[in-house]
C-alpha positions, 0 to 999 in steps of 0.5 A: 573698799568702802564704796557704798556710802560714796555712791549715796552721797554722789546721788544726793549731790547730783539731785541738789545740782538739778534742784539748783538749776531749776531754782535758777531758771525760776529766778531768771523768769521771775518777770516773764508774763505767765511763767509758772515755777518748776520744782524737782521731785525726788524719791529714795531709791531703795534697792531692798524694794527695787531688787529684793534678794530671793535666795540665801547663798551658801557661804563661800568665805566663812570670814566674810559677812557679805559672802554669807548672805548675798544682799544683791544691792538691797543694803543700798539707798540712793536719791532718784530724780522723779521728774519736774513738777510745774506749780500752776498757781495763778500769778498776780494780775498786772495792769498795762492798759495795752488793748492787746494784753489779756489775762485769764482769771481762772484755770483756763489756757489760751490755745495758740498754734506753733510750728509743731502744733497746738500749744497752750499758754497763760501769757496773754501779751499779744500783738498783731502779726504781719498778715493781721493775725493776733499772735503771741510774743513768740509769733504763734497765732492765737486761736478761736474755738473750733473742732477738726484737724485744721487749726490754721482755719481758727486764726484771728485776723484784725484790722491794725488801724481799728480799736480792739475791745475784748469782753470778759467772755473772750469775744473780740470786737473792732468797733461794732463788728465781731471779729472772733473769740479767744479760745480758752480751754481747761484740762481735767488733769493738769499733770498732762501738760508739759512745759515747752519753752518758758510759757507754752505747754503741750500735752503728754502722750502718756497722761490722759486728760479731757479738754473742754471750753473753760466756762469758769474763766474770765478774760481781762483786757489791758492786763497780763498775768505775772510770773508766780515765782516768789523771789524770797522763797526761791532764794531761800531754797537756793541757799538750802540746796547750796548748803546741802550740796556742800555738805554732800561734797564733804561726805564724798571727800571723807569717803575718798579719804577713807578709800585712799587709806585702805588702798595706800596706807593700811597695806604698808603695815 
């Protein structure tokens, strides 16, 4: 039976399905502050390169081309999901007037503390928690710079009744009293960042990177960074992926029809 082509088409359909899921997630988070769009990365899996034939076997059935030369799958090609890529391009800055809203102009990320450890985010819609800590919308305490293995000692605590002023360097004041400073860090290799949820990131253990205080980043109070999702581009990509998926479905149906004739119709003659 002819099965080689159908597996190639199926792998392509699966790839487009994964692409559609990613695009749908981007569109759903178009209004999420600090969200960075994702994209699927695919590659062609050529078995000729992955599993190259090493020997030429003696023919077993002279009338069969396949038996004369054992291809060992080298004539097959599939679509392989190579992972998810995050586009860290900055989003537009939106003025809110909220003194606890801050955005970053530059490549930096805020350090925050989740129950699973230190995380990094560009979403600067902060509030004051129940114990006076400066926290994110997820309830994660925002951290100030510091070294050592106790990030809980780097929390920022505010007086809920006093005005807050945040400088472009990230220093926090209430009145004339300095309260702390926002920890804004940069990474030598952003590929080391793995998205956790929609706007938080953790470090991948398999990709090395260097973390430094972001000296080229500027903090802007009363603003938030919008999502970098372009709805028009995402809708265009969704239409393209949908049409490709439909075309691959027709290819699969054609192969299925051919196999049906080979199995059920030709033997009757």
